[in-house]
C-alpha positions in Angstrom: 22.6 2.2 -18.6 25.2 -0.4 -17.4 24.1 -4.1 -17.4 24.0 -4.4 -13.6 21.6 -1.5 -13.2 19.4 -3.0 -16.3 19.2 -6.3 -14.5 18.2 -4.9 -11.2 15.4 -2.9 -12.9 14.2 -6.0 -14.7 14.2 -7.8 -11.5 12.2 -5.3 -9.6 9.8 -4.8 -12.6 8.9 -8.5 -12.3 7.5 -7.9 -8.8 5.2 -5.1 -9.9 1.8 -4.9 -11.5 0.9 -2.3 -13.9 -2.9 -1.3 -14.4 -4.4 0.0 -17.4 -4.7 3.9 -17.6 -8.0 5.3 -16.2 -8.7 7.3 -19.3 -9.7 7.4 -22.9 -7.0 6.2 -25.4 -7.4 9.0 -27.9 -5.9 11.7 -25.6 -2.1 12.3 -26.1 -1.3 13.5 -22.7 0.9 11.4 -20.5 -1.2 9.9 -17.5 -0.4 10.8 -13.9 1.8 7.7 -13.0 1.1 6.5 -9.4 3.4 4.0 -7.7 1.1 2.5 -5.2 1.7 -0.1 -2.4 -0.2 -3.3 -2.8 -2.3 -2.9 0.3 -3.7 0.4 -0.8 -4.3 -0.6 -4.4 -7.9 -1.7 -4.1 -8.8 1.5 -2.0 -7.0 3.8 -4.5 -9.0 2.4 -7.3 -12.2 2.9 -5.6 -11.2 6.5 -4.6 -10.0 7.4 -8.1 -13.6 7.2 -9.5 -14.4 10.4 -7.6 -11.0 12.0 -8.4 -11.5 11.5 -12.0 -15.1 13.1 -11.8 -13.6 16.0 -10.1 -10.5 16.6 -12.1 -10.7 14.7 -15.4 -7.1 13.7 -14.9 -6.0 10.4 -16.5 -4.0 8.2 -14.2 -2.1 4.9 -14.4 -1.5 2.7 -11.4 1.6 0.7 -10.9 1.1 -1.5 -7.9 3.7 -3.6 -6.0 5.6 -4.1 -2.8 6.7 -0.7 -1.3 10.3 -1.9 -1.2 10.3 -2.6 -4.9 8.6 0.5 -5.8 11.2 2.4 -3.8 14.1 0.8 -5.5 12.6 1.5 -8.8 12.2 5.3 -8.0 15.9 5.1 -6.9 16.9 3.8 -10.1 14.8 6.5 -12.1 11.6 4.9 -12.8 9.1 7.4 -14.2 6.7 7.7 -11.5 5.0 11.0 -10.6 3.8 10.1 -7.2 4.6 7.4 -4.6 1.8 6.1 -2.2 3.9 4.0 0.2 2.7 1.5 2.7 5.4 2.9 5.3 7.1 6.2 6.1 10.7 4.9 5.9 11.1 4.9 2.2 9.4 8.2 1.7 11.9 9.6 4.4 14.8 8.1 2.4 13.8 9.4 -0.7 13.6 12.8 0.9 17.1 12.5 2.2 18.2 11.7 -1.4 16.5 14.8 -2.5 14.5 12.9 -5.0 11.1 14.4 -3.9 9.2 17.7 -4.0 10.0 19.8 -1.0 7.2 19.4 1.8 5.3 16.7 -0.3 5.8 14.0 2.3 2.5 13.5 4.0 0.7 10.6 6.0 -2.3 9.6 4.1 -3.1 6.4 6.1 -2.6 4.6 9.2 -2.5 0.7 8.4 -4.2 -2.0 10.7 -3.4 -5.8 10.7 -5.9 -8.5 11.0 -5.8 -12.1 11.7 -7.5 -14.2 8.9 -8.3 -17.7 8.6 -10.8 -19.1 5.8 -11.1 -22.3 7.7 -11.9 -21.5 11.4 -13.3 -18.7 13.3 -10.3 -16.9 14.5 -9.8 -15.3 17.9 -6.9 -13.1 19.1 -6.0 -15.8 21.5 -5.3 -18.1 18.5 -1.9 -16.5 18.2 -0.8 -17.8 21.6 -1.1 -21.2 20.6 1.4 -23.7 22.4 4.3 -24.9 20.2 2.6 -28.2 19.3 -0.4 -26.2 18.1 1.6 -24.0 15.9 -0.1 -24.2 12.5 1.9 -26.1 9.7 1.8 -22.9 7.5 1.2 -19.5 8.7 1.2 -16.3 6.1 2.7 -13.1 6.4 4.2 -10.5 3.9 7.9 -10.5 3.5 9.1 -8.4 6.7 12.2 -7.4 4.9 10.4 -5.5 2.1 6.8 -5.2 3.0 5.6 -2.8 5.8 2.6 -5.1 6.6 5.0 -8.0 6.8 7.3 -6.1 9.3 4.4 -5.4 11.5 3.3 -9.0 11.5 6.7 -10.1 12.6 6.6 -7.4 15.3 3.2 -8.8 16.3 4.5 -12.3 16.6 7.6 -11.0 18.5 5.3 -9.1 20.8 3.3 -12.2 21.6 6.6 -14.1 22.1 5.9 -16.5 19.2 8.3 -15.4 16.6 10.7 -18.2 17.1 7.9 -20.9 17.1 6.5 -19.5 14.0 9.3 -18.2 11.8 10.1 -21.9 10.4 6.5 -22.3 9.5 6.1 -19.0 7.6 4.9 -18.4 4.2 6.0 -15.0 3.1 4.4 -13.1 0.2 6.1 -10.6 -2.0 3.7 -8.2 -0.6 0.4 -8.2 1.6 -1.9 -8.8 -1.5 -0.1 -12.0 -2.3 -0.3 -13.1 1.4 -4.0 -12.5 1.3 -4.5 -14.4 -2.0 -2.6 -17.3 -0.3 -5.0 -17.4 2.6 -8.1 -16.8 0.8 -7.3 -19.7 -1.7 -6.7 -21.8 1.3 -3.2 -22.7 0.1 -2.3 -21.6 3.7 -4.6 -21.9 6.4 -4.2 -18.7 8.4 -2.0 -15.7 8.4 -1.8 -11.9 9.0 -2.9 -9.5 6.5 -4.3 -5.8 6.2 -7.5 -5.3 7.7 -8.7 -3.3 4.7 -8.5 -6.4 2.6 -11.1 -7.8 5.0 -13.3 -4.9 4.7 -13.1 -4.7 1.0 -13.8 -8.4 0.4 -16.5 -8.6 3.3 -14.5 -11.2 5.4 -14.4 -11.6 8.9 -11.2 -11.7 11.0 -9.7 -10.2 14.2 -8.2 -6.8 14.2 -4.8 -7.0 15.9 -4.3 -4.1 18.5 -1.8 -1.5 17.2 0.1 -1.7 20.4 1.4 -5.0 19.2 3.6 -3.5 16.6 5.0 -0.2 15.4 2.5 2.1 13.7 1.9 1.5 10.1 2.2 5.1 9.1 1.5 5.3 5.4 3.0 8.2 3.5 3.1 9.5 -0.1 5.6 11.7 -1.6 5.7 13.6 -5.1 8.6 12.7 -7.2 11.0 15.8 -8.4 11.7 16.6 -12.1 8.4 15.2 -13.4 5.9 16.7 -16.0 2.9 15.9 -13.9 3.8 17.7 -10.6 0.7 19.7 -10.5 -1.5 16.8 -11.0 0.2 14.9 -8.4 -0.4 17.8 -6.0 -4.0 17.6 -6.8 -4.2 13.9 -6.0 -2.4 14.4 -2.8 -4.7 17.1 -1.8 -7.6 14.8 -2.6 -6.6 12.0 -0.6 -5.8 14.3 2.5 -9.1 15.9 2.4 -11.5 15.3 5.4 -14.1 13.6 3.3 -11.6 11.1 1.6 -9.8 10.5 4.9 -13.2 9.3 6.5 -13.8 7.0 3.4 -10.1 5.6 4.1 -11.1 4.9 7.6 -14.2 3.3 6.4 -12.0 0.9 4.1 -10.3 -0.5 7.4 -7.7 1.9 8.2 -7.2 3.5 11.5 -8.0 7.1 11.9 -5.4 9.5 10.7 -4.7 12.3 13.1 -1.8 13.5 10.9 -3.9 14.3 7.8 -3.9 18.3 7.0 -7.3 19.7 6.9 -7.2 21.1 3.4 -9.8 23.4 2.3 -8.6 24.5 -1.2 -10.9 22.9 -4.0 -9.5 20.7 -6.5 -9.2 22.3 -9.8 -10.9 20.7 -12.9 -8.9 20.2 -15.8 -10.4 21.3 -19.4 -10.1 18.0 -21.1 -12.7 15.1 -20.8 -11.6 11.7 -20.2 -13.6 8.5 -19.9 -14.4 7.2 -16.5 -12.6 3.9 -15.3 
């Protein structure tokens, strides 16, 4: 590995957060390594409780911005499945022949929400006149984070991008943006609706007509040892029961999900629950 590639990997790694493996430490099998977009990480952690009960497959989450995770995979990071916050990066990985054939699936449709920890927000708050533009307004980085890109499109749709862009505080991913608003370091901003649902907060869901659809897709990475386990996780997430749970977490209904009827096989090894 040359020095330039090594530096790139180290930089990207600094943007990622690796969670502990959801399994007992005594088992020598390698866990299913799941690269998951920041917005979906809390939801996936909750859903994995049931997945582990059904399969006894141990897992490890690597959470980060979709753009950073994508670059990691391009550079050969050892991920088994990539749960993205958009459809662009999975399509690019497919074009580069880095994923298992026919593994690219839409597992969720994201929704944006306007959040303020100081004031009761209304959708009309985004239509403030120039002098009423808040000193700081938080969105995820629109260049690397799908929710940030959709937030920018929302402001453009409302004709407010030029007024807001110099006042923006951009997070690496939507989780960082949510933390900035919740801590009141920033007065308001646009985050994922699922973050409000999970944290029992009140905000305003932004109409999906204000931005391009946030079609969140997953792919299974080629030439990995855990392909069969990755297939089981994909089927689990796309099953009707789990799709409804994802909607309950604040995502829009996913009309593209396949109605999978095949049961998820249970492995012969027992692991501790997370």
